[in-house]
KEKE-3310 file (N, C-alpha, C; in steps of 0.2 Angstrom, whole numbers, plus 5000, padded with zeros to 4 digits):
npx = (5085:5069:5062:5050:5042:5025:5022:5009:5008:4999:4992:4987:4990:4986:4989:5001:5008:5006:5014:5027:5031:5039:5052:5051:5043:5050:5060:5056:5051:5063:5067:5054:5039:5029:5013:5001:4987:4978:4970:4954:4961:4975:4977:4974:4986:4999:4998:5005:5017:5034:5039:5028:5018:5003:4988:4978:4962:4954:4937:4935:4946:4945:4933:4918:4918:4907:4891:4882:4891:4899:4890:4887:4897:4901:4899:4907:4921:4919:4922:4931:4940:4941:4946:4960:4962:4964:4978:4986:4996:5012:5017:5012:5010:5009:5006:5009:5001:4990:4971:4963:4950:4956:4968:4962:4952:4963:4971:4961:4961:4972:4980:4993:5001:5002:5011:5017:5023:5033:5029:5033:5042:5057:5052:5050:5055:5059:5043:5046:5057:5045:5045:5058:5061:5051:5054:5067:5064:5057:5066:5072:5088:5097:5107:5106:5093:5082:5087:5077:5059:5053:5044:5037:5036:5027:5030:5019:5010:5019:5020:5006:5004:5015:5008:4997:5002:5009:4999:4996:5005:5025:5029:5022:5016:5010:4995:4993:4978:4973:4970:4951:4948:4953:4944:4932:4915:4908:4893:4884:4896:4907:4922:4938:4948:4961:4976:4976:4981:4973:4958:4961:4973:4977:4974:4983:4994:4993:4990:5001:5012:5010:5008:5023:5027:5034:5025:5019:5006:4995:4990:4977:4978:4971:4958:4941:4934:4935:4935:4927:4932:4942:4936:4931:4943:4947:4937:4938:4947:4955:4949:4958:4968:4961:4959:4972:4973:4969:4957:4965:4959:4952:4962:4969:4975:4983:4988:4993:5009:5016:5012:5015:5029:5030:5030:5035:5035:5027:5015:5012:5001:5004:5001:4997:4997:5011:5019:5020:5026:5039:5042:5044:5053:5049:5051:5048:5035:5031:5020:5019:5010:5000:5005:5023:5035:5049:5043:5035:5040:5040:5050:5063:5074:5074:5075:5066:5056:5051:5040:5035:5023:5016:5011:5011:5008:5010:5012:5001:4994:4987:4984:4975:4972:4973:4961:4951:4953:4947:4951:4960:4976:4988:4994:4986:4991:5000:5012:5009:5020:5028:5025:5028:5041:5046:5044:5054:5064:5063:5066:5077:5086:5084:5094)
npy = (5029:5033:5051:5057:5066:5066:5064:5067:5062:5065:5058:5053:5043:5032:5015:5011:5022:5024:5013:5016:5025:5022:5023:5036:5035:5028:5034:5047:5041:5038:5049:5053:5049:5038:5043:5038:5046:5040:5034:5022:5010:5011:5005:4991:4988:4995:4995:4986:4986:4991:5004:5011:5018:5019:5017:5028:5029:5040:5043:5045:5057:5070:5076:5085:5098:5107:5112:5101:5092:5091:5089:5076:5069:5073:5067:5055:5062:5072:5061:5054:5067:5068:5059:5059:5072:5067:5060:5072:5078:5084:5088:5091:5082:5086:5084:5099:5099:5094:5093:5109:5108:5096:5101:5113:5106:5102:5109:5115:5106:5106:5120:5130:5118:5111:5106:5111:5098:5101:5095:5092:5088:5087:5086:5069:5062:5050:5044:5043:5052:5062:5058:5057:5070:5077:5070:5078:5090:5089:5089:5075:5065:5062:5053:5042:5039:5029:5017:5009:5005:4997:4984:4977:4959:4949:4935:4928:4929:4925:4911:4908:4913:4905:4892:4891:4894:4884:4874:4873:4872:4870:4881:4893:4906:4923:4933:4949:4958:4971:4988:4992:5005:5012:5007:5012:5014:5028:5038:5036:5038:5024:5017:5011:4997:5002:5002:4990:4970:4962:4952:4940:4940:4938:4924:4919:4919:4915:4901:4896:4900:4887:4877:4876:4873:4882:4884:4878:4880:4894:4909:4921:4938:4952:4965:4963:4967:4966:4955:4949:4953:4943:4931:4930:4930:4916:4908:4908:4898:4882:4867:4860:4867:4878:4872:4872:4883:4898:4907:4923:4933:4936:4937:4947:4966:4964:4954:4949:4955:4946:4932:4936:4936:4921:4918:4912:4922:4938:4944:4958:4972:4990:4995:4997:4982:4978:4986:4983:4970:4972:4976:4966:4959:4952:4942:4952:4956:4969:4978:4991:5005:5018:5024:5032:5023:5027:5035:5029:5015:4998:4999:4990:4977:4966:4956:4965:4967:4977:4977:4988:4994:4999:5009:5025:5035:5035:5035:5045:5045:5056:5067:5078:5067:5055:5056:5056:5043:5028:5016:5002:5003:5005:4994:4984:4981:4973:4956:4939:4932:4945:4947:4932:4934:4946:4937:4926:4934:4941:4928:4927:4939:4933:4923)
npz = (5121:5119:5123:5137:5130:5120:5104:5090:5074:5060:5047:5031:5022:5007:5008:5000:5001:5014:5019:5011:5020:5032:5035:5039:5050:5060:5063:5068:5079:5085:5094:5103:5109:5098:5093:5079:5067:5056:5043:5041:5040:5045:5058:5057:5048:5056:5069:5077:5076:5083:5087:5088:5098:5098:5087:5080:5073:5060:5053:5034:5032:5026:5022:5027:5026:5025:5032:5033:5033:5041:5054:5049:5055:5065:5075:5077:5076:5087:5097:5095:5097:5110:5115:5110:5115:5129:5129:5130:5118:5115:5105:5087:5071:5054:5034:5027:5016:5017:5019:5023:5029:5040:5046:5053:5062:5069:5075:5083:5094:5096:5102:5097:5095:5082:5069:5051:5042:5027:5010:4995:4981:4970:4951:4946:4955:4969:4978:4992:4994:4999:5012:5018:5015:5022:5037:5039:5041:5053:5063:5063:5067:5052:5048:5054:5047:5039:5024:5016:5017:5034:5038:5053:5060:5069:5081:5082:5071:5060:5061:5060:5048:5039:5041:5037:5023:5019:5020:5008:4999:4995:4987:4984:4975:4975:4968:4966:4961:4961:4965:4969:4968:4956:4948:4950:4948:4941:4942:4926:4920:4916:4922:4916:4924:4927:4933:4929:4924:4911:4911:4905:4902:4916:4917:4908:4914:4927:4924:4916:4924:4934:4925:4920:4931:4939:4954:4966:4972:4967:4975:4978:4981:4990:4993:5002:4996:4982:4979:4968:4957:4958:4957:4945:4938:4939:4937:4924:4924:4917:4926:4933:4934:4940:4954:4962:4964:4976:4986:4995:4999:5010:5020:5030:5033:5044:5044:5034:5030:5035:5029:5016:5018:5016:5004:4987:4979:4974:4963:4954:4953:4953:4969:4984:4992:4987:4989:5002:5001:4997:5008:5018:5011:5001:4988:4972:4956:4948:4940:4929:4923:4921:4931:4936:4938:4943:4952:4959:4960:4973:4986:4994:5003:4995:4978:4967:4953:4941:4928:4913:4905:4888:4882:4872:4878:4893:4909:4914:4926:4938:4930:4915:4907:4910:4919:4910:4904:4894:4892:4895:4890:4894:4901:4895:4883:4885:4880:4883:4880:4885:4898:4903:4902:4910:4923:4922:4922:4936:4943:4939:4945:4959:4958)
capx = (5078:5064:5060:5043:5036:5024:5021:5004:5007:4994:4996:4981:4990:4985:4992:5009:5013:5008:5022:5034:5033:5041:5057:5049:5039:5054:5065:5055:5050:5068:5064:5048:5034:5025:5007:4999:4982:4976:4963:4953:4966:4980:4977:4978:4993:5003:4996:5007:5026:5036:5040:5024:5014:4996:4986:4971:4959:4950:4934:4932:4949:4944:4925:4918:4920:4901:4888:4881:4896:4901:4886:4885:4903:4900:4899:4915:4926:4921:4924:4938:4945:4942:4952:4967:4965:4964:4984:4992:5003:5018:5017:5007:5014:5005:5008:5006:4997:4984:4967:4961:4947:4959:4971:4958:4952:4969:4971:4956:4962:4980:4981:4999:5006:5002:5016:5014:5028:5033:5029:5035:5050:5059:5049:5052:5060:5053:5040:5051:5060:5044:5047:5062:5059:5048:5058:5072:5058:5056:5071:5075:5094:5097:5112:5102:5088:5084:5085:5068:5052:5053:5040:5038:5031:5028:5031:5014:5009:5024:5017:5002:5006:5015:5002:4993:5004:5011:4994:4995:5013:5029:5032:5016:5016:5005:4995:4988:4976:4974:4964:4948:4947:4954:4937:4926:4910:4907:4889:4885:4904:4911:4930:4942:4955:4968:4981:4977:4981:4966:4959:4965:4983:4980:4974:4988:5002:4994:4992:5009:5018:5007:5008:5026:5031:5035:5023:5016:4999:4995:4986:4974:4976:4967:4953:4936:4928:4940:4934:4921:4939:4946:4932:4931:4950:4946:4929:4940:4954:4952:4947:4966:4972:4958:4959:4978:4973:4965:4957:4965:4955:4948:4967:4967:4982:4988:4991:4997:5015:5018:5009:5020:5038:5032:5029:5040:5037:5020:5013:5005:5000:5007:4998:4998:5000:5016:5025:5022:5030:5045:5047:5046:5057:5045:5052:5040:5037:5025:5019:5018:5005:4997:5011:5028:5040:5053:5043:5031:5041:5042:5058:5066:5082:5071:5074:5060:5059:5046:5039:5031:5018:5020:5006:5014:5002:5011:5013:4996:4993:4985:4984:4969:4972:4971:4953:4948:4953:4942:4954:4967:4982:4996:4995:4981:4995:5008:5009:5012:5029:5033:5024:5033:5050:5048:5044:5061:5070:5063:5070:5088:5086:5086:5097)
capy = (5027:5040:5054:5057:5069:5062:5068:5063:5062:5065:5055:5052:5039:5025:5009:5011:5029:5023:5008:5021:5030:5019:5026:5043:5035:5025:5042:5050:5037:5040:5054:5054:5042:5042:5039:5039:5047:5037:5032:5017:5004:5009:5002:4984:4987:4996:4994:4980:4989:4990:5010:5016:5019:5019:5021:5031:5030:5044:5040:5051:5062:5076:5077:5091:5106:5110:5113:5097:5087:5091:5086:5069:5066:5077:5061:5053:5065:5073:5057:5055:5073:5069:5054:5060:5077:5063:5059:5078:5077:5089:5092:5086:5084:5086:5088:5105:5099:5090:5098:5112:5104:5093:5105:5118:5103:5098:5115:5116:5103:5105:5126:5132:5113:5108:5109:5107:5098:5102:5089:5094:5085:5088:5079:5063:5060:5045:5046:5043:5057:5067:5059:5062:5080:5079:5067:5083:5095:5087:5089:5070:5063:5060:5050:5036:5038:5020:5020:5005:5005:4989:4981:4969:4956:4946:4927:4923:4932:4922:4903:4908:4911:4898:4884:4892:4893:4877:4868:4873:4869:4872:4884:4895:4914:4927:4938:4954:4959:4979:4991:4992:5011:5013:5003:5011:5019:5034:5039:5036:5035:5016:5019:5004:4998:5007:4999:4981:4968:4960:4944:4934:4942:4935:4919:4914:4920:4909:4895:4894:4897:4882:4872:4875:4870:4888:4884:4873:4884:4901:4913:4926:4943:4957:4967:4958:4971:4962:4947:4948:4951:4937:4924:4930:4924:4909:4904:4907:4895:4874:4864:4857:4873:4881:4868:4874:4892:4897:4914:4923:4941:4936:4937:4957:4970:4963:4946:4950:4954:4938:4927:4937:4932:4914:4918:4910:4928:4940:4947:4964:4979:4998:4994:4995:4976:4978:4990:4979:4965:4975:4982:4963:4956:4947:4945:4954:4958:4973:4979:5000:5008:5025:5026:5031:5019:5032:5039:5023:5010:5000:4998:4985:4972:4957:4957:4968:4966:4980:4977:4993:4996:5000:5015:5030:5041:5032:5038:5050:5045:5065:5074:5076:5062:5051:5053:5054:5038:5025:5010:5001:5005:5005:4987:4978:4978:4967:4952:4935:4933:4949:4945:4927:4936:4948:4933:4925:4940:4940:4923:4927:4942:4928:4918)
capz = (5121:5118:5129:5138:5124:5117:5096:5087:5067:5056:5039:5029:5014:5005:5010:4999:5004:5024:5019:5011:5025:5037:5037:5044:5057:5065:5063:5074:5086:5091:5099:5104:5108:5093:5090:5072:5065:5049:5039:5045:5038:5047:5065:5055:5046:5061:5075:5078:5074:5090:5086:5088:5103:5098:5079:5081:5065:5058:5048:5030:5035:5020:5022:5034:5026:5027:5039:5035:5033:5050:5056:5048:5054:5070:5083:5077:5078:5092:5103:5092:5100:5118:5116:5107:5121:5136:5129:5130:5115:5115:5097:5082:5064:5047:5028:5025:5009:5021:5019:5029:5036:5045:5051:5058:5067:5072:5078:5087:5099:5103:5099:5095:5093:5076:5065:5047:5037:5017:5005:4989:4979:4962:4947:4942:4961:4970:4984:4998:4994:5001:5019:5019:5018:5032:5041:5040:5044:5059:5067:5066:5064:5046:5047:5056:5041:5035:5016:5014:5023:5034:5042:5058:5059:5076:5080:5081:5064:5057:5063:5056:5040:5037:5043:5031:5016:5021:5019:4998:4996:4996:4981:4982:4972:4978:4965:4967:4954:4959:4970:4967:4968:4952:4944:4953:4943:4944:4938:4919:4917:4917:4923:4917:4931:4923:4933:4930:4917:4909:4913:4900:4904:4921:4916:4903:4917:4931:4920:4916:4934:4938:4921:4920:4938:4944:4959:4967:4971:4967:4979:4977:4987:4991:5000:5002:4989:4976:4977:4961:4952:4960:4955:4939:4935:4943:4934:4919:4922:4920:4932:4934:4935:4946:4959:4964:4965:4980:4985:5001:5001:5016:5023:5031:5033:5051:5046:5026:5028:5037:5021:5011:5019:5016:4996:4983:4975:4973:4954:4957:4948:4958:4973:4991:4996:4983:4994:5008:5000:4997:5018:5022:5008:4997:4979:4970:4952:4948:4934:4929:4916:4920:4937:4935:4944:4945:4958:4964:4963:4978:4987:4999:5000:4989:4971:4963:4945:4935:4920:4910:4900:4881:4878:4870:4882:4898:4914:4913:4931:4941:4923:4913:4904:4915:4922:4904:4899:4897:4890:4898:4884:4897:4902:4893:4876:4887:4877:4887:4882:4889:4907:4905:4902:4917:4929:4923:4926:4942:4945:4939:4951:4966:4960)
cpx = (5072:5060:5053:5040:5032:5020:5012:5008:5002:4994:4989:4985:4985:4991:4997:5012:5013:5015:5030:5036:5037:5046:5057:5047:5046:5059:5062:5051:5056:5069:5059:5043:5029:5019:5006:4991:4981:4971:4961:4958:4973:4981:4979:4983:4998:5006:5001:5016:5029:5037:5033:5018:5006:4994:4980:4970:4953:4944:4935:4937:4946:4939:4925:4918:4912:4898:4884:4885:4897:4898:4886:4892:4905:4904:4906:4920:4925:4923:4931:4944:4946:4946:4958:4968:4968:4974:4989:4994:5005:5016:5012:5009:5011:5006:5008:5000:4991:4979:4966:4956:4950:4963:4966:4955:4957:4971:4967:4956:4968:4982:4989:5005:5005:5006:5015:5022:5029:5032:5029:5043:5050:5055:5053:5055:5056:5049:5042:5054:5056:5044:5052:5062:5058:5052:5064:5069:5059:5060:5076:5083:5093:5103:5110:5097:5089:5083:5079:5066:5054:5049:5041:5035:5034:5027:5024:5011:5011:5023:5012:5002:5008:5014:4999:4996:5007:5007:4993:4999:5018:5032:5026:5019:5009:5003:4989:4986:4977:4971:4958:4944:4947:4949:4931:4922:4906:4899:4887:4893:4907:4918:4933:4945:4960:4975:4982:4979:4973:4966:4961:4971:4984:4981:4977:4995:5001:4995:4999:5015:5013:5009:5018:5032:5036:5033:5020:5007:5000:4990:4984:4972:4972:4961:4947:4934:4931:4938:4930:4928:4942:4943:4932:4938:4948:4941:4934:4946:4952:4952:4954:4969:4969:4959:4967:4979:4967:4964:4957:4965:4951:4954:4968:4975:4986:4990:4997:5003:5017:5017:5012:5025:5037:5029:5033:5040:5030:5022:5009:5007:5001:5002:4998:5002:5008:5022:5024:5024:5037:5047:5048:5051:5056:5048:5047:5044:5031:5023:5015:5015:5005:5002:5017:5032:5046:5051:5038:5036:5043:5049:5058:5072:5079:5072:5068:5061:5052:5045:5034:5028:5020:5015:5013:5011:5006:5014:5008:4995:4992:4985:4976:4967:4972:4963:4950:4948:4949:4945:4960:4973:4986:4997:4990:4986:4999:5005:5011:5018:5032:5032:5029:5037:5051:5046:5052:5067:5070:5068:5076:5090:5090:5092:5107)
cpy = (5034:5043:5054:5062:5066:5066:5063:5066:5061:5063:5051:5046:5034:5020:5008:5017:5027:5017:5012:5025:5028:5021:5032:5041:5033:5030:5046:5049:5036:5043:5055:5047:5042:5038:5042:5040:5046:5038:5025:5011:5004:5008:4995:4985:4989:4995:4988:4980:4992:5000:5014:5017:5017:5021:5025:5030:5035:5043:5045:5058:5070:5076:5080:5095:5111:5108:5105:5091:5086:5089:5078:5065:5067:5072:5057:5057:5069:5068:5056:5062:5071:5063:5055:5068:5073:5063:5066:5076:5083:5092:5086:5087:5083:5089:5095:5104:5095:5095:5103:5111:5101:5097:5111:5112:5100:5104:5117:5111:5103:5113:5127:5125:5109:5110:5106:5106:5096:5093:5091:5090:5087:5084:5074:5059:5056:5048:5047:5047:5064:5063:5059:5068:5082:5077:5074:5089:5096:5088:5080:5071:5059:5055:5043:5035:5032:5022:5015:5006:4995:4988:4975:4965:4950:4938:4923:4922:4928:4915:4903:4909:4906:4894:4888:4892:4887:4872:4868:4870:4874:4879:4888:4904:4916:4931:4944:4958:4967:4981:4993:5001:5015:5010:5007:5016:5023:5036:5041:5036:5029:5017:5012:5004:4997:5003:4991:4978:4964:4952:4939:4936:4936:4928:4916:4914:4915:4900:4893:4894:4889:4875:4870:4872:4876:4889:4878:4873:4890:4905:4919:4931:4949:4959:4964:4961:4971:4955:4944:4949:4945:4931:4927:4925:4916:4904:4904:4901:4887:4872:4860:4861:4877:4878:4868:4883:4892:4906:4917:4931:4941:4936:4947:4959:4967:4955:4947:4952:4949:4933:4929:4933:4924:4911:4916:4919:4932:4945:4952:4970:4983:4996:4992:4989:4976:4983:4986:4974:4966:4975:4973:4957:4950:4946:4948:4955:4963:4975:4986:5001:5016:5030:5026:5027:5022:5035:5035:5018:5008:4998:4993:4983:4966:4960:4960:4968:4971:4979:4983:4992:4997:5003:5022:5036:5037:5036:5045:5052:5054:5070:5071:5069:5055:5050:5053:5048:5032:5016:5008:5001:5004:4997:4982:4974:4972:4959:4945:4933:4938:4948:4939:4928:4942:4943:4930:4929:4939:4933:4922:4933:4937:4925:4918)
cpz = (5122:5122:5130:5134:5119:5109:5094:5079:5066:5050:5038:5022:5014:5008:5009:5001:5013:5025:5017:5015:5031:5042:5043:5052:5061:5067:5068:5080:5090:5095:5103:5104:5105:5092:5083:5073:5057:5046:5040:5044:5041:5054:5062:5053:5050:5068:5078:5080:5083:5091:5085:5096:5103:5090:5080:5075:5065:5052:5042:5033:5031:5019:5027:5034:5027:5031:5039:5035:5041:5054:5057:5052:5063:5077:5084:5079:5083:5098:5103:5095:5107:5119:5115:5111:5127:5134:5130:5127:5117:5110:5092:5075:5061:5041:5028:5018:5011:5019:5025:5034:5041:5049:5055:5062:5073:5079:5083:5094:5102:5098:5102:5094:5087:5070:5057:5043:5031:5017:4999:4986:4971:4957:4946:4951:4967:4976:4990:4999:4999:5008:5022:5021:5023:5037:5044:5044:5049:5063:5068:5063:5058:5046:5049:5051:5038:5029:5014:5019:5028:5041:5049:5058:5065:5074:5078:5074:5057:5056:5060:5048:5035:5037:5035:5023:5013:5017:5010:4995:4997:4993:4979:4979:4974:4971:4966:4961:4955:4964:4965:4968:4961:4945:4947:4947:4944:4939:4930:4917:4920:4919:4922:4923:4925:4925:4933:4921:4915:4913:4910:4899:4911:4922:4913:4908:4921:4930:4920:4921:4937:4933:4921:4926:4942:4950:4959:4967:4969:4971:4977:4980:4984:4994:4997:4997:4982:4974:4970:4958:4952:4954:4948:4935:4936:4941:4927:4918:4921:4927:4935:4938:4944:4954:4966:4966:4970:4982:4994:5003:5006:5020:5024:5030:5038:5049:5038:5024:5029:5033:5016:5010:5016:5008:4993:4978:4975:4967:4957:4951:4954:4962:4979:4994:4992:4985:5000:5008:4999:5005:5019:5018:5004:4988:4976:4960:4951:4940:4933:4922:4917:4925:4933:4940:4945:4952:4965:4965:4969:4980:4995:4997:4998:4983:4970:4955:4942:4928:4918:4905:4895:4878:4877:4873:4890:4901:4915:4920:4935:4935:4920:4909:4906:4917:4915:4901:4901:4892:4894:4892:4886:4897:4896:4886:4877:4882:4883:4887:4886:4896:4910:4906:4908:4923:4928:4925:4932:4946:4944:4944:4957:4963:4961)
residu = (UNK:UNK:UNK:UNK:UNK:UNK:UNK:UNK:UNK:UNK:UNK:UNK:UNK:UNK:UNK:UNK:UNK:UNK:UNK:UNK:UNK:UNK:UNK:UNK:UNK:UNK:UNK:UNK:UNK:UNK:UNK:UNK:UNK:UNK:UNK:UNK:UNK:UNK:UNK:UNK:UNK:UNK:UNK:UNK:UNK:UNK:UNK:UNK:UNK:UNK:UNK:UNK:UNK:UNK:UNK:UNK:UNK:UNK:UNK:UNK:UNK:UNK:UNK:UNK:UNK:UNK:UNK:UNK:UNK:UNK:UNK:UNK:UNK:UNK:UNK:UNK:UNK:UNK:UNK:UNK:UNK:UNK:UNK:UNK:UNK:UNK:UNK:UNK:UNK:UNK:UNK:UNK:UNK:UNK:UNK:UNK:UNK:UNK:UNK:UNK:UNK:UNK:UNK:UNK:UNK:UNK:UNK:UNK:UNK:UNK:UNK:UNK:UNK:UNK:UNK:UNK:UNK:UNK:UNK:UNK:UNK:UNK:UNK:UNK:UNK:UNK:UNK:UNK:UNK:UNK:UNK:UNK:UNK:UNK:UNK:UNK:UNK:UNK:UNK:UNK:UNK:UNK:UNK:UNK:UNK:UNK:UNK:UNK:UNK:UNK:UNK:UNK:UNK:UNK:UNK:UNK:UNK:UNK:UNK:UNK:UNK:UNK:UNK:UNK:UNK:UNK:UNK:UNK:UNK:UNK:UNK:UNK:UNK:UNK:UNK:UNK:UNK:UNK:UNK:UNK:UNK:UNK:UNK:UNK:UNK:UNK:UNK:UNK:UNK:UNK:UNK:UNK:UNK:UNK:UNK:UNK:UNK:UNK:UNK:UNK:UNK:UNK:UNK:UNK:UNK:UNK:UNK:UNK:UNK:UNK:UNK:UNK:UNK:UNK:UNK:UNK:UNK:UNK:UNK:UNK:UNK:UNK:UNK:UNK:UNK:UNK:UNK:UNK:UNK:UNK:UNK:UNK:UNK:UNK:UNK:UNK:UNK:UNK:UNK:UNK:UNK:UNK:UNK:UNK:UNK:UNK:UNK:UNK:UNK:UNK:UNK:UNK:UNK:UNK:UNK:UNK:UNK:UNK:UNK:UNK:UNK:UNK:UNK:UNK:UNK:UNK:UNK:UNK:UNK:UNK:UNK:UNK:UNK:UNK:UNK:UNK:UNK:UNK:UNK:UNK:UNK:UNK:UNK:UNK:UNK:UNK:UNK:UNK:UNK:UNK:UNK:UNK:UNK:UNK:UNK:UNK:UNK:UNK:UNK:UNK:UNK:UNK:UNK:UNK:UNK:UNK:UNK:UNK:UNK:UNK:UNK:UNK:UNK:UNK:UNK:UNK:UNK:UNK:UNK:UNK:UNK:UNK:UNK:UNK:UNK:UNK:UNK:UNK:UNK:UNK:UNK:UNK:UNK:UNK:UNK:UNK:UNK:UNK:UNK:UNK:UNK:UNK:UNK:UNK:UNK:UNK:UNK:UNK:UNK:UNK:UNK)
# end
């Protein structure tokens, strides 16, 4: 049983990294009453996990270095700071690579109690090695450290998800087209969705899934901001196919893990829900273009098939080439036959 020691872990990762961090969270929770401080989507994803006492949300964690920034964010941070102080955390953990503005804020709130955890790794090592290293530095028992991330699902969420998916069909395949952040339009510099398939590729794959009897229905996942991308694909489908496709972008992170357990499989680009699917055992086909699966491949107990793009400049993520790219060379050249072959390999893995 955890002791009465209370620990606050400040971790501002995106959804995928937050999911991959689950073994770190669970290891910490063996020895302390663990609370998390995350970006605003963290409570929705993690608040129902039995190993976390509470999840606090900090809006815009990397802003506030300037006087104007502190003024704009001051009210929210002061209110949150008062709330955090009331808990009287004995220990506050944060990655050493976190922005100085966050370290300073937490150090002011909890003088002498902020500990920095390393976040470095060997080139080419998987991202989960960051979290294993962090767990070791925080004094966790590494003999019980879990190999894969696991997300718990409540009975109520599972029943709601079962009802929603059963209304569509017995075999339902999910599609996750990707995060809007890789498709941001900066002033005067339109940027393509570098991790995505084209609309034509998605249309061909969805049609074949349904026409070949691989699925009774297809559901499209994503955040509400991704609805326009989903609708663009749906509008290109023949009416006979479109009637068997459903927009589930209204399903938030609190219910998404449960929904994924009810699917025949998820077909996704490299984005957060792919990691959630792996963490709940959903069969997963995931496409990698600019990011390296050796570093970012989803991990879990279920079958996972990875399809790589075929561009000579592949794995440019976090390099100047990635920032300068204005064409989706990585995934856009994959043929319909290659996409379908990857789907069939996933089915072989399930056999």
